[in-house]
C-alpha atoms as one frame of an Amber mdcrd trajectory, in Angstrom:
protein
   0.186  -0.581   0.167   3.514   1.992   0.021   1.988   3.372  -3.612  -1.581
   4.360  -2.766  -2.500   8.112  -1.580  -5.598   8.384   0.837  -6.732  12.186
  -0.178  -8.247  12.414   3.600  -8.079  16.455   3.457 -11.693  17.121   5.034
 -12.827  18.927   2.328 -12.605  16.511   0.269 -14.028  13.979   2.543 -17.169
  16.977   3.013 -17.784  16.447  -0.080 -17.748  12.866  -1.382 -20.051  12.067
   1.455 -22.932  14.465   0.329 -21.895  12.369  -3.168 -22.190   8.852  -2.052
 -25.949   9.861  -0.778 -28.895   7.893  -2.684 -30.807  11.563  -2.816 -28.380
  13.765  -4.225 -29.561  14.610  -7.543 -27.753  14.233 -11.197 -27.231  18.117
 -10.189 -25.861  17.890  -7.524 -23.440  15.510  -7.698 -21.981  16.929 -11.143
 -21.034  20.045  -9.395 -19.499  17.822  -6.238 -17.697  15.961  -8.826 -16.719
  18.366  -9.856 -15.455  20.516  -6.987 -14.185  17.329  -5.071 -11.721  17.262
  -8.791 -10.291  20.767  -8.242  -9.083  19.782  -4.555  -7.703  16.094  -5.590
  -5.334  17.971  -8.188  -3.519  20.267  -5.226  -2.844  16.945  -4.414  -1.925
  14.811  -7.060   0.192  17.493  -8.727   1.858  18.082  -5.437   5.241  17.081
  -7.147   5.144  18.422 -10.575   8.210  19.948 -11.209   9.068  23.800 -11.848
  10.939  26.196 -14.162  12.195  29.930 -13.067  11.053  32.365 -15.782  11.840
  36.029 -15.365   8.589  38.593 -15.013   7.582  42.596 -14.049   5.695  43.005
 -10.640   4.403  46.828 -10.508   7.272  47.483  -8.921  10.299  45.280 -10.240
  11.784  41.925 -11.753  12.275  39.210 -10.422  12.454  35.421 -10.677   9.679
  33.501 -10.093   8.217  29.535 -10.849   5.830  28.131 -12.854   4.628  24.432
 -13.899   4.473  23.663 -18.099   0.452  22.747 -18.011   1.257  21.859 -21.155
   3.693  18.630 -20.460   0.963  17.200 -18.583  -1.273  14.528 -19.591  -4.737
  14.506 -17.953  -6.503  11.138 -19.821  -9.777  10.298 -18.770 -11.582   6.782
 -19.430 -14.587   6.924 -21.078 -17.536   8.057 -20.436 -17.202   8.633 -16.623
 -13.817  10.212 -16.486 -15.361  13.160 -17.688 -16.203  14.421 -14.306 -12.914
  14.180 -12.139 -11.532  15.668 -16.190 -13.034  18.841 -15.947 -11.926  19.853
 -11.796  -8.663  19.417 -13.016  -8.828  21.168 -16.150  -9.974  24.535 -13.680
  -7.277  24.281 -12.001  -4.232  23.176 -14.514  -6.251  24.772 -17.881  -3.242
  24.037 -20.139  -2.835  20.676 -19.929  -3.413  18.220 -22.711  -6.607  15.630
 -22.910  -6.700  12.117 -23.819  -9.461   9.864 -24.049  -9.589   6.454 -23.347
 -13.547   4.293 -24.489 -13.846   1.496 -22.160 -16.477  -1.196 -20.917 -17.198
  -3.410 -18.201 -18.437  -6.744 -20.202 -21.258  -7.401 -17.860 -20.171 -11.322
 -17.884 -16.683 -11.454 -18.111 -16.793  -7.747 -16.394 -12.788  -7.970 -18.430
 -12.640  -4.446 -20.270 -13.857  -3.723 -24.113 -11.428  -0.822 -25.402 -13.676
   1.084 -28.369 -11.640   4.418 -28.598  -8.005   5.647 -28.191  -7.045   9.436
 -28.972  -3.877  10.807 -27.112  -1.346  14.449 -27.746   1.493  13.919 -30.188
   4.773  12.954 -28.012   4.075  11.251 -25.425   7.221  10.166 -24.431   7.896
  14.108 -22.979   4.469  13.678 -21.034   3.788  13.154 -17.330   0.154  10.857
 -17.250  -2.364  11.585 -15.277  -5.193   8.381 -15.752  -8.218   9.526 -14.213
 -12.017   7.554 -13.573 -14.060   7.715 -10.380 -14.113   3.698  -9.613 -11.374
   1.601  -9.274 -13.412  -1.142  -8.520 -11.972  -4.619 -10.694  -9.139  -3.097
 -11.866  -9.800  -4.425 -15.013 -10.248  -1.174 -16.810  -7.509   0.986 -15.010
  -4.695  -2.260 -16.238  -6.131  -2.216 -19.298  -5.821   1.562 -20.048  -2.100
   1.964 -18.553  -0.888  -0.637 -20.896  -1.678   1.164 -23.865  -0.195   4.288
 -22.487   2.999   2.609 -21.435   2.888   1.780 -25.153   3.739   5.270 -25.729
   6.692   5.132 -23.238   4.988   8.230 -21.137   7.529  10.233 -18.531   5.284
   8.924 -15.843   2.039   7.602 -14.994  -0.551   8.176 -12.161  -4.214   6.838
 -11.641  -6.612   8.898 -10.049 -10.044   7.686  -8.422 -13.066   9.209  -6.174
 -13.450   5.198  -4.406 -11.122   2.421  -4.302 -11.340  -1.316  -2.517  -9.329
  -3.920  -1.688  -9.704  -5.708  -4.500  -8.728  -2.885  -6.866  -5.341  -1.955
  -5.467  -4.532  -5.457  -5.319  -4.994  -6.271  -9.650  -4.156  -2.451 -10.019
  -1.116  -2.870  -8.417   0.209  -6.693  -9.324  -0.188  -5.792 -12.888   1.653
  -1.716 -13.174   3.507  -1.907  -9.178   4.718   1.573 -10.950   2.044   3.545
 -10.561   0.602   5.461  -7.837  -3.474   5.160  -7.574  -4.311   8.532  -5.213
  -7.778   8.003  -3.797 -10.343  10.015  -1.638 -11.457   6.340  -0.153 -11.102
   2.708   0.182 -14.321   0.651   0.938 -14.967  -2.509   2.475 -15.179  -4.235
  -0.603 -16.704  -5.409  -4.015 -20.177  -7.335  -4.751 -20.590 -10.406  -6.978
 -21.246  -7.816  -9.887 -17.636  -5.987  -9.135 -19.386  -3.148  -7.579 -18.364
  -1.288  -4.365 -19.333  -1.778  -1.169 -20.758   0.737   0.121 -19.869   2.614
  -2.376 -21.872   5.297  -4.577 -23.396   3.509  -7.315 -22.443   3.935 -10.570
 -21.148   7.037 -11.169 -21.495   7.612 -14.555 -25.151   6.816 -14.186 -25.056
   9.115 -11.425 -23.144  12.146 -13.160 -25.285  11.765 -16.774 -29.062  10.515
 -15.249 -28.562   8.011 -17.494 -30.056   4.999 -14.046
């Protein structure tokens, strides 16, 4: 578990609790997810490389630090990853964006890819993969495998919720990929859903249930 970062900031935990409530509307779920993703972005990007630039304040010239957002790629696992993506782009608007379309086969629970689109020159970029749930781990493992084919500088995985089974699966397949999460829930049920969880994040985000 040394490569798992549990983000326990009170604001993160508060908003996650509100999202978990079954009576939360689609509108409030989306808004909370956006706010929570912004808060998590601060922790996930804590070790981003910086560079010195010369600027002028109203009083004098100085050397100050900036990040190179264009070297960062947020990769959203469709469709539910979109909610986290929007919040993180609010914090790092200069980041590039990639998309991986995966769906979970209802019988085998394995991940099936239907879309893959990334920025160019991935070997020069740091990647942050976003998906609300790390449940069985199959989608996350498949996404990271595809991304590693492009040899990015680094890969991180960010989710709202996970469970011991999902962590174990992703770490077994990709021990070099750190996991950032707001909660480590109890277990998976027989259908591959996290308990106590918050239901299907995509359905709750888009009102498609």
